[in-house]
Wavefront OBJ file of the C-alpha trace (Angstrom):
o trace
v -1.146 9.443 20.743
v -3.087 6.829 18.757
v -2.136 3.344 17.585
v -0.784 4.602 14.243
v 1.544 7.041 16.027
v 2.660 4.219 18.298
v 3.343 1.986 15.276
v 5.502 4.651 13.608
v 7.506 5.184 16.794
v 8.075 1.458 17.364
v 9.247 0.943 13.768
v 11.635 3.875 14.178
v 12.952 2.427 17.443
v 13.470 -1.043 15.936
v 14.741 0.255 12.563
v 12.419 -2.073 10.671
v 8.820 -2.529 9.629
v 6.713 -4.681 11.900
v 5.209 -7.806 10.395
v 1.407 -7.788 9.914
v 0.914 -9.960 12.995
v 3.158 -7.662 15.086
v 1.181 -4.675 13.817
v -2.030 -6.444 14.813
v -0.736 -7.126 18.326
v 0.512 -3.562 18.805
v -2.705 -1.948 17.540
v -4.966 -4.261 19.514
v -2.875 -3.915 22.670
v -3.046 -0.143 22.314
v -6.848 -0.490 22.200
v -6.786 -2.497 25.418
v -7.620 -5.859 23.843
v -6.486 -9.074 25.517
v -4.783 -11.861 23.559
v -7.993 -13.888 23.866
v -9.998 -11.063 22.289
v -7.442 -10.750 19.506
v -7.641 -14.479 18.842
v -11.444 -14.342 18.729
v -11.327 -11.836 15.855
v -8.553 -13.570 13.865
v -7.458 -17.035 12.775
v -4.561 -17.028 15.258
v -4.554 -18.854 18.583
v -4.094 -16.801 21.750
v -0.957 -18.802 22.633
v 0.622 -18.022 19.263
v -0.196 -14.321 19.694
v 1.374 -14.367 23.159
v 4.623 -15.831 21.776
v 4.866 -13.184 19.041
v 3.897 -10.465 21.513
v 6.502 -11.601 24.028
v 9.241 -11.273 21.391
v 7.928 -7.872 20.306
v 7.921 -6.429 23.832
v 11.425 -7.845 24.414
v 12.739 -6.234 21.231
v 11.291 -2.853 22.198
v 12.662 -3.226 25.741
v 16.147 -3.916 24.396
v 16.003 -0.924 22.056
v 14.823 1.479 24.769
v 16.903 0.081 27.616
v 13.892 -0.348 29.896
v 11.232 -2.979 30.428
v 8.273 -2.630 28.081
v 5.186 -4.818 28.396
v 1.732 -5.029 26.911
v 0.389 -3.195 29.940
v 2.853 -0.301 30.206
v 3.522 0.530 26.556
v 0.887 3.305 26.790
v 3.124 5.015 29.343
v 6.548 4.291 27.845
v 6.066 5.412 24.248
v 4.617 8.892 24.954
v 7.506 9.610 27.354
v 10.048 8.448 24.779
v 8.387 10.523 22.074
v 8.320 13.615 24.292
v 12.024 13.301 25.067
v 12.923 12.823 21.387
v 10.743 15.718 20.236
v 11.730 18.430 22.684
v 14.795 19.565 20.731
v 12.768 19.695 17.502
v 9.967 21.729 19.038
v 12.430 24.314 20.285
v 13.277 24.957 16.639
v 9.592 25.054 15.658
v 7.708 26.932 18.397
v 4.005 26.132 18.272
v 0.882 27.901 19.395
v -2.553 26.527 20.064
v -5.183 26.154 17.361
v -7.270 28.836 19.048
v -4.343 31.278 18.956
v -3.668 30.480 15.297
v -7.308 31.073 14.415
v -7.188 34.475 16.097
v -4.044 35.338 14.122
v -5.532 34.478 10.718
v -5.386 37.437 8.362
v -8.580 38.324 6.536
v -6.601 39.917 3.697
v -5.135 36.690 2.318
v -6.023 36.052 -1.314
v -7.770 32.689 -1.665
v -7.412 30.619 -4.825
v -8.316 27.060 -5.730
v -5.493 24.813 -4.536
v -4.746 22.138 -7.139
v -0.976 21.803 -7.014
v 1.386 20.984 -4.135
v 1.512 23.933 -1.780
v 4.574 26.184 -1.717
v 6.668 25.854 1.441
v 5.347 29.193 2.743
v 1.688 28.703 1.787
v -0.815 30.273 4.150
v -2.962 27.170 3.694
v -0.339 24.622 4.686
v -1.456 22.931 7.914
v 1.334 21.527 10.073
v 0.733 17.964 11.228
v 3.058 18.344 14.159
v 5.443 16.774 15.003
v 5.913 15.323 11.499
v 7.439 18.461 10.003
v 9.787 18.907 12.946
v 10.918 15.279 12.869
v 11.634 15.022 9.144
v 13.363 18.396 8.890
v 15.641 17.421 11.764
v 16.262 13.911 10.405
v 17.529 15.063 6.983
v 20.220 17.065 8.727
v 21.734 13.847 10.088
v 24.660 12.382 8.098
v 23.659 9.544 5.785
v 20.013 9.698 6.881
v 16.948 8.211 5.194
v 13.423 9.597 5.523
v 10.527 7.559 4.163
v 7.210 9.325 3.548
v 4.171 7.178 2.809
v 0.713 8.508 1.983
v -1.972 7.968 -0.660
v -2.484 10.389 -3.521
v -3.376 14.008 -2.626
v -2.608 13.585 1.067
v 0.157 16.206 1.080
v 3.387 14.303 0.297
v 4.592 16.869 -2.213
v 3.702 19.809 0.020
v 5.741 18.248 2.836
v 8.615 17.671 0.408
v 8.548 21.397 -0.422
v 8.857 22.108 3.298
v 11.820 19.746 3.622
v 13.761 21.131 0.672
v 13.254 24.709 1.815
v 14.353 23.888 5.366
v 17.683 22.417 4.184
v 18.351 25.294 1.793
v 18.588 27.489 4.880
v 21.662 25.393 5.777
v 23.078 25.724 2.231
v 22.412 22.068 1.441
v 22.175 20.961 -2.163
v 18.905 19.384 -3.306
v 17.851 17.195 -6.214
v 14.339 15.961 -6.953
v 13.311 12.979 -9.084
v 9.714 11.950 -9.749
v 9.508 8.443 -11.173
v 6.314 9.280 -13.050
v 8.277 11.627 -15.318
v 10.721 9.538 -17.406
v 9.792 8.032 -20.775
v 8.883 4.362 -20.876
v 12.144 3.553 -22.633
v 14.020 4.506 -19.439
v 12.480 1.471 -17.721
v 13.441 -1.032 -20.399
v 16.729 -1.916 -18.723
v 18.605 -1.282 -15.491
v 21.461 0.361 -17.381
v 19.177 2.893 -19.107
v 17.411 3.606 -15.830
v 20.591 4.234 -13.823
v 22.116 6.397 -16.540
v 18.959 8.537 -16.527
v 19.090 8.617 -12.718
v 22.698 9.829 -12.572
v 22.382 12.211 -15.501
v 19.285 13.977 -14.178
v 20.840 14.508 -10.744
v 24.028 15.863 -12.335
v 22.092 18.508 -14.254
v 20.148 19.559 -11.173
v 23.458 20.114 -9.399
v 24.663 22.204 -12.349
v 27.327 19.626 -13.151
v 28.066 18.342 -16.639
v 27.068 14.672 -16.862
v 30.227 12.616 -17.313
v 28.720 9.159 -17.354
v 31.045 7.768 -20.001
v 34.074 8.664 -17.874
v 32.861 6.455 -15.014
v 30.600 3.853 -16.653
v 32.190 0.455 -17.107
v 30.327 -2.540 -18.526
v 32.766 -4.896 -16.817
v 31.701 -3.812 -13.316
v 28.019 -3.324 -14.161
v 25.537 -0.469 -13.876
v 25.098 -0.472 -10.088
v 28.794 -0.302 -9.302
v 29.252 2.298 -12.045
v 26.531 4.400 -10.407
v 28.244 4.102 -7.039
v 31.606 5.130 -8.509
v 29.942 8.036 -10.328
v 28.367 9.340 -7.121
v 31.420 8.748 -4.957
v 34.160 9.998 -7.252
v 32.266 12.695 -9.140
v 28.943 13.994 -7.798
v 29.624 13.896 -4.050
v 33.265 14.868 -4.574
v 32.226 18.003 -6.482
v 29.976 19.430 -3.755
v 31.061 20.785 -0.387
v 27.711 20.618 1.382
v 25.301 17.721 1.990
v 22.936 16.619 -0.794
v 19.284 15.928 -0.013
v 18.073 13.612 -2.768
v 14.267 13.410 -2.991
v 12.896 10.331 -4.771
v 9.162 10.805 -5.269
v 6.543 8.262 -6.382
v 8.966 5.389 -5.840
v 5.987 3.037 -6.028
v 6.073 3.488 -9.834
v 9.253 1.410 -9.855
v 7.323 -1.485 -8.303
v 5.690 -1.944 -11.726
v 9.146 -2.838 -13.075
v 10.338 -5.676 -10.790
v 13.599 -6.267 -12.673
v 14.672 -2.671 -12.005
v 13.177 -2.396 -8.528
v 14.918 -5.558 -7.321
v 18.292 -3.999 -8.214
v 17.750 -0.283 -7.612
v 16.137 -0.437 -4.165
v 18.842 -2.649 -2.590
v 21.384 -0.250 -4.113
v 19.833 2.638 -2.159
v 19.960 0.543 1.001
v 23.657 -0.202 0.388
v 24.448 3.486 -0.118
v 22.801 4.258 3.206
v 24.816 1.560 4.979
v 28.228 2.535 3.614
v 27.699 6.031 5.039
v 28.554 4.479 8.427
v 32.133 3.842 7.346
v 32.791 6.187 4.406
v 32.590 9.857 5.226
v 31.858 11.045 1.698
v 28.593 9.076 1.658
v 27.454 10.895 4.791
v 26.808 13.873 2.502
v 23.921 11.974 0.917
v 20.526 12.266 2.633
v 17.675 10.312 1.027
v 13.988 11.258 1.117
v 11.898 8.412 -0.327
v 8.208 9.151 -0.945
v 5.717 6.500 -1.989
v 1.973 5.982 -1.932
v 1.771 2.290 -1.094
v 3.597 -0.518 0.637
v 6.307 -2.293 -1.311
v 4.848 -5.376 -2.987
v 7.864 -6.895 -4.701
v 10.023 -9.537 -2.982
v 13.034 -7.975 -1.246
v 15.149 -9.499 1.481
v 14.936 -7.565 4.745
v 18.618 -6.641 4.710
v 18.309 -5.308 1.136
v 15.256 -3.108 1.493
v 15.461 0.681 2.007
v 11.928 0.508 3.404
v 12.923 -0.708 6.859
v 15.656 1.818 7.695
v 15.640 5.458 8.693
v 12.686 7.549 9.826
v 9.303 6.311 8.571
v 6.505 8.863 8.314
v 2.934 7.972 7.412
v 0.934 11.123 6.721
v -2.322 11.042 8.690
v -5.577 12.737 7.817
v -6.320 16.112 9.381
v -7.669 16.109 12.917
v -10.802 18.040 13.845
v -8.648 20.850 15.283
v -6.604 21.073 12.086
v -9.785 21.239 9.986
v -11.047 24.042 12.254
v -7.820 25.955 11.679
v -8.075 25.512 7.920
v -11.693 26.743 8.026
v -10.479 29.909 9.741
v -7.857 30.437 7.038
v -10.637 30.233 4.468
v -12.470 32.911 6.503
v -15.367 30.550 7.277
v -16.007 31.930 10.738
v -19.616 30.733 10.611
v -18.561 27.054 10.656
v -19.292 25.556 14.043
v -17.934 22.304 15.482
v -21.137 20.650 14.290
v -20.575 21.872 10.727
v -16.997 20.568 10.811
v -18.235 17.193 12.023
v -20.829 16.991 9.253
v -18.170 17.614 6.591
v -15.705 15.147 8.130
v -18.432 12.501 8.322
v -18.523 12.669 4.525
v -14.840 13.089 3.545
v -12.922 12.276 6.728
v -9.842 14.417 7.260
v -8.572 14.103 3.680
v -6.598 17.330 3.027
v -7.534 17.739 -0.642
v -11.226 16.979 -0.140
v -11.423 19.339 2.830
v -9.634 22.116 0.935
v -11.929 21.762 -2.066
v -15.041 21.969 0.110
v -13.768 25.054 1.939
v -12.896 26.810 -1.318
v -16.437 26.399 -2.680
v -17.968 27.393 0.663
v -15.732 30.473 0.740
v -16.965 31.481 -2.727
v -20.533 31.184 -1.504
v -21.516 28.920 -4.392
v -23.656 26.704 -2.175
v -24.510 26.056 1.456
v -22.969 23.158 3.360
v -26.138 20.957 3.344
v -26.379 21.170 -0.441
v -22.647 20.568 -0.870
v -22.886 17.387 1.215
v -26.053 16.221 -0.518
v -24.496 16.580 -3.975
v -21.003 15.404 -2.966
v -21.250 11.772 -4.221
v -23.234 12.701 -7.353
v -22.309 13.868 -10.841
v -23.439 17.368 -9.850
v -21.108 17.507 -6.857
v -17.870 19.456 -6.438
v -15.880 16.206 -6.326
v -17.151 14.847 -9.657
v -13.955 15.442 -11.660
v -11.772 13.942 -8.948
v -14.039 10.919 -8.442
v -14.378 10.345 -12.170
v -10.596 10.194 -12.445
v -10.524 7.441 -9.838
v -13.339 5.610 -11.610
v -11.462 5.669 -14.923
v -8.448 4.090 -13.236
v -10.678 1.330 -11.847
v -12.216 0.709 -15.261
v -8.717 0.374 -16.702
v -7.897 -2.198 -14.012
v -11.137 -4.207 -13.642
v -9.631 -6.621 -11.130
v -9.153 -3.692 -8.740
v -12.788 -2.692 -9.218
v -13.875 -6.196 -8.242
v -11.714 -6.106 -5.123
v -13.086 -2.665 -4.197
v -16.614 -3.979 -4.575
v -15.827 -6.634 -1.970
v -15.023 -3.848 0.485
v -18.117 -1.853 -0.516
v -20.586 -4.645 0.181
v -18.948 -5.831 3.412
v -20.337 -4.829 6.796
v -16.830 -4.857 8.271
v -13.227 -5.014 7.126
v -12.312 -7.690 4.590
v -9.035 -9.392 3.703
v -7.969 -8.647 0.120
v -5.190 -9.875 -2.091
v -2.140 -7.994 -0.807
v -1.122 -6.364 -4.096
v -4.674 -5.234 -4.874
v -5.013 -3.852 -1.337
v -1.791 -1.868 -1.662
v -2.865 -0.429 -5.018
v -6.297 0.583 -3.719
v -4.632 2.115 -0.675
v -2.273 4.121 -2.892
v -5.329 5.568 -4.648
v -6.681 6.551 -1.235
v -9.835 4.468 -1.666
v -9.272 2.140 1.268
v -7.513 2.181 4.605
v -5.760 -0.889 5.975
v -6.241 -1.872 9.589
v -3.754 -4.686 9.841
v -4.862 -7.061 7.063
v -8.410 -5.702 6.940
v -9.460 -3.278 4.199
v -12.038 -0.555 4.950
v -13.440 2.240 2.778
v -11.562 5.482 3.438
v -14.625 7.686 3.723
v -18.371 7.846 3.182
v -17.952 9.875 -0.022
v -16.158 6.975 -1.716
v -18.643 4.444 -0.377
v -21.674 6.329 -1.741
v -20.133 7.221 -5.102
v -18.533 3.895 -5.984
v -21.436 1.818 -4.717
v -23.564 3.514 -7.372
v -20.965 3.796 -10.141
v -19.589 0.278 -9.856
v -23.117 -1.093 -9.850
v -23.816 0.731 -13.106
v -20.613 -0.389 -14.799
v -20.589 -3.807 -13.152
v -21.495 -5.650 -16.327
v -18.730 -3.947 -18.262
v -16.133 -4.648 -15.589
v -17.137 -8.289 -15.218
v -17.252 -8.822 -18.980
v -13.786 -7.296 -19.380
v -12.453 -9.382 -16.517
v -13.991 -12.601 -17.776
v -12.923 -12.011 -21.346
v -9.355 -11.529 -20.170
v -9.734 -14.701 -18.125
v -9.908 -16.720 -21.346
v -6.286 -15.915 -21.852
v -5.046 -16.217 -18.309
v -1.299 -15.843 -18.844
v -1.457 -12.383 -17.253
v -3.492 -13.428 -14.263
v -1.441 -16.566 -13.736
v 1.710 -14.445 -13.757
v -0.015 -12.184 -11.239
v -0.793 -15.237 -9.094
v 2.855 -16.372 -9.243
v 4.055 -12.856 -8.343
v 1.585 -12.742 -5.460
v 2.771 -16.086 -4.118
v 6.420 -15.003 -4.318
v 5.660 -11.662 -2.656
v 3.694 -13.092 0.265
v 5.928 -16.126 0.848
v 8.366 -14.240 3.088
v 5.542 -12.988 5.284
v 3.942 -16.407 5.516
v 7.343 -17.824 6.441
v 7.554 -15.487 9.438
v 4.057 -16.511 10.585
v 4.843 -20.253 10.589
v 1.222 -21.142 9.766
v -0.201 -23.563 7.189
v -0.852 -22.349 3.641
v -3.232 -24.331 1.438
v -3.800 -24.285 -2.300
v -6.799 -25.667 -4.183
v -6.275 -26.456 -7.864
v -9.446 -27.200 -9.837
v -10.018 -28.193 -13.458
v -13.437 -28.297 -15.151
v -13.939 -31.826 -16.449
v -14.331 -32.315 -20.230
v -14.440 -28.549 -20.784
v -12.494 -28.604 -24.054
v -14.997 -30.966 -25.621
v -17.831 -28.828 -24.167
v -16.314 -25.763 -25.822
v -15.992 -27.521 -29.176
v -19.516 -28.960 -29.099
v -21.511 -25.995 -27.735
v -19.393 -23.107 -29.010
v -17.525 -20.166 -27.521
v -20.643 -18.288 -26.352
v -21.904 -21.179 -24.245
v -18.367 -21.765 -22.909
v -18.133 -18.116 -21.834
v -21.450 -18.355 -20.026
v -20.443 -21.584 -18.293
v -17.147 -20.055 -17.155
v -18.993 -17.047 -15.746
v -21.399 -19.234 -13.782
v -18.615 -21.420 -12.412
v -16.443 -18.394 -11.540
v -19.235 -16.793 -9.526
v -20.102 -20.056 -7.769
v -16.458 -20.692 -6.866
v -16.003 -17.159 -5.497
v -19.119 -17.511 -3.369
v -17.805 -20.768 -1.897
v -14.494 -19.333 -0.660
v -15.085 -15.565 -0.434
v -14.430 -15.448 3.319
v -11.304 -17.620 3.311
v -9.421 -17.043 0.038
v -7.042 -14.115 -0.456
v -6.668 -14.766 -4.187
v -8.558 -16.687 -6.864
v -6.830 -17.009 -10.227
v -7.505 -18.749 -13.515
v -5.056 -20.738 -15.627
v -5.303 -22.285 -19.104
v -8.940 -21.281 -19.499
v -10.691 -23.918 -17.381
v -8.343 -24.267 -14.387
v -8.830 -22.353 -11.132
v -6.395 -21.716 -8.289
v -7.506 -20.737 -4.776
v -4.986 -19.420 -2.227
v -5.895 -20.091 1.411
v -3.453 -18.681 4.005
v -3.673 -19.911 7.588
v -5.798 -22.871 6.456
v -5.233 -26.482 7.399
v -5.629 -29.412 5.009
v -8.957 -30.481 6.573
v -10.520 -27.063 6.112
v -9.140 -26.758 2.564
v -10.588 -30.178 1.652
v -13.974 -29.112 3.059
v -13.890 -25.974 0.903
v -12.825 -27.956 -2.160
v -15.740 -30.373 -1.634
v -18.042 -27.361 -1.369
v -16.712 -26.028 -4.693
v -17.119 -29.446 -6.338
v -20.722 -29.745 -5.150
v -21.557 -26.177 -6.212
v -20.191 -26.685 -9.727
v -22.136 -29.931 -10.109
v -25.211 -28.226 -8.645
v -25.166 -25.607 -11.413
v -26.388 -28.401 -13.692
v -24.692 -27.022 -16.799
v -25.718 -29.639 -19.361
v -23.014 -31.518 -21.287
v -24.617 -34.050 -23.607
v -26.387 -36.454 -21.189
v -24.415 -35.292 -18.137
v -23.485 -32.009 -16.404
v -20.174 -30.170 -16.095
v -18.159 -31.160 -13.007
v -14.808 -30.227 -11.531
v -11.833 -32.264 -10.341
v -9.844 -30.655 -7.538
v -6.539 -31.155 -5.767
v -5.521 -29.813 -2.356
v -1.996 -29.239 -1.076
v -0.872 -27.710 2.216
v 2.551 -26.513 3.266
v 4.099 -24.478 6.062
v 6.175 -21.878 4.180
v 9.839 -21.643 5.122
v 13.105 -20.438 3.636
v 13.899 -24.039 2.655
v 10.645 -24.454 0.687
v 9.451 -22.646 -2.417
v 6.060 -21.650 -3.879
v 6.610 -23.899 -6.908
v 6.626 -26.907 -4.570
v 3.123 -26.043 -3.351
v 1.891 -25.448 -6.903
v 3.303 -28.772 -8.111
v 1.728 -30.654 -5.199
v -1.724 -29.112 -5.800
v -1.532 -29.847 -9.537
v -0.489 -33.432 -8.866
v -3.421 -33.894 -6.477
v -5.809 -32.547 -9.131
v -4.374 -34.969 -11.718
v -4.946 -37.779 -9.226
v -8.629 -36.779 -9.041
v -8.807 -37.055 -12.837
v -7.249 -40.510 -12.767
v -9.694 -41.705 -10.104
v -12.700 -40.861 -12.239
v -13.102 -37.061 -12.054
v -15.628 -35.003 -10.050
v -13.772 -35.534 -6.786
v -11.182 -34.024 -4.395
v -7.730 -35.497 -3.785
v -4.931 -34.498 -1.408
l 1 2 3 4 5 6 7 8 9 10 11 12 13 14 15 16 17 18 19 20 21 22 23 24 25 26 27 28 29 30 31 32 33 34 35 36 37 38 39 40 41 42 43 44 45 46 47 48 49 50 51 52 53 54 55 56 57 58 59 60 61 62 63 64 65 66 67 68 69 70 71 72 73 74 75 76 77 78 79 80 81 82 83 84 85 86 87 88 89 90 91 92 93 94 95 96 97 98 99 100 101 102 103 104 105 106 107 108 109 110 111 112 113 114 115 116 117 118 119 120 121 122 123 124 125 126 127 128 129 130 131 132 133 134 135 136 137 138 139 140 141 142 143 144 145 146 147 148 149 150 151 152 153 154 155 156 157 158 159 160 161 162 163 164 165 166 167 168 169 170 171 172 173 174 175 176 177 178 179 180 181 182 183 184 185 186 187 188 189 190 191 192 193 194 195 196 197 198 199 200 201 202 203 204 205 206 207 208 209 210 211 212 213 214 215 216 217 218 219 220 221 222 223 224 225 226 227 228 229 230 231 232 233 234 235 236 237 238 239 240 241 242 243 244 245 246 247 248 249 250 251 252 253 254 255 256 257 258 259 260 261 262 263 264 265 266 267 268 269 270 271 272 273 274 275 276 277 278 279 280 281 282 283 284 285 286 287 288 289 290 291 292 293 294 295 296 297 298 299 300 301 302 303 304 305 306 307 308 309 310 311 312 313 314 315 316 317 318 319 320 321 322 323 324 325 326 327 328 329 330 331 332 333 334 335 336 337 338 339 340 341 342 343 344 345 346 347 348 349 350 351 352 353 354 355 356 357 358 359 360 361 362 363 364 365 366 367 368 369 370 371 372 373 374 375 376 377 378 379 380 381 382 383 384 385 386 387 388 389 390 391 392 393 394 395 396 397 398 399 400 401 402 403 404 405 406 407 408 409 410 411 412 413 414 415 416 417 418 419 420 421 422 423 424 425 426 427 428 429 430 431 432 433 434 435 436 437 438 439 440 441 442 443 444 445 446 447 448 449 450 451 452 453 454 455 456 457 458 459 460 461 462 463 464 465 466 467 468 469 470 471 472 473 474 475 476 477 478 479 480 481 482 483 484 485 486 487 488 489 490 491 492 493 494 495 496 497 498 499 500 501 502 503 504 505 506 507 508 509 510 511 512 513 514 515 516 517 518 519 520 521 522 523 524 525 526 527 528 529 530 531 532 533 534 535 536 537 538 539 540 541 542 543 544 545 546 547 548 549 550 551 552 553 554 555 556 557 558 559 560 561 562 563 564 565 566 567 568 569 570 571 572 573 574 575 576 577 578 579 580 581 582 583 584 585 586 587 588 589 590 591 592 593 594 595 596 597 598 599 600 601 602 603 604 605 606 607 608 609 610 611 612 613 614 615 616
């Protein structure tokens, strides 16, 4: 059992997601790190970590009914997991990898696997005990199963397994993929919920009767509940497993997500008291963490069984090699391939298919892998196109590429990059997922760097979008910062006399000046800031979590000096920047707008005092 397995078990035991700092403590404790060692590698004090850890161990102890500590959790969790899994494993008898390899048929027809695998595919590799756990969980009344994994990690193949397993019990199933509906469906909550109810009705071979149950006076959510309770669930005798795939697409529509997701949570909760709702079993699949603000008691992402699909292990890759009839592949060959692509199921499958066809030897396949001539070119190019369409993500990815170790990214950007499979998150630190991505994107992003930066900077001239993104980010992270009870600082900077500079020297010179100042500012705070945004053309905002006022002022002075040091000529002087610093300890009684207003006011004070200075 590794730290990720332990995290999944603890979140299942506590029926909630651990906070980032709790995840850090659990992972580091599992690795044998002391609180002092944890503190050395983070901005937290060892005493603060001990307080959070003490509460975490107490919560786990209460849930399990036995004393759990930092020292004995290695012993407790495996025993708990073994006890919980024994009944599932009786239903799914397993054999060793060696036995499976010996049983592989050499007569199986091998084709290129592009789509989700059928439930009975010869090439489906069980990631035990995940299959056993989820198939057992959906048979529980009113249950929720949450499956999280990046693209092409096997979510849909696992879903096929789940739906087939419940059909053996005569359960009803319905499947919705939120990538499918037209854009117009997401223009209002009412349209969305009518589509939601109508599609499920048709899959159950029931005539949609929305108008009989929809009532504007009670609203769309209550109408949906009445429709399910009095019509859909009443019409079926057996349980309904409702699969909601690619739920992360709803995150792009906050107005809908903030209503729809709490509705799912409510439906799960009323199953405790209303028998008819026990028929409904939810399977929620998504490729990234939720990044819209939801209160803990309203989120469906902290209830039920949480499953995070891991990469294949070495043994599982060996088994898959045998199924591709690659008997010549030794442990060393397997290690060479995994050093390039990790245990990513799709990348491993694609390599094995080409090796099976004898198109090239393994050394050549690995040599060409990150190039345009490689077998992964189409797949990698698709990822590159998505980055070019979202240049801010490309810039964040480049931070990870050039770093020697994990880096802290803006939370929303990190979640989006993780959903693409490009990075892995270890606590708050982002790391490249595999060497293939590192080699390919280091070259490709270097070549398109000018284009990406130009697109980003051009869009910065009209920063309504990015400022909205900054506001959304602040709202999203506020709840987490509240739980950490640590200082949050904001630097607000405004380039002095920039409007007159723009009018006198022209748009081209203004663009160049903005580029120089942007780069200088990023260099000044690249290790401390989690987000740098631009507002109204010449204003910059720097978000500094876990940063005291003194440190923020020091950074602001560094920015001020760097901007002045660029010596961008303005008549007989040079361009300078006035900055304001504000610090707050987030809480439920305080709001992000308070911090923004304080930082802006401090910047205005710098202007009044003569510009080219820092005020608090």
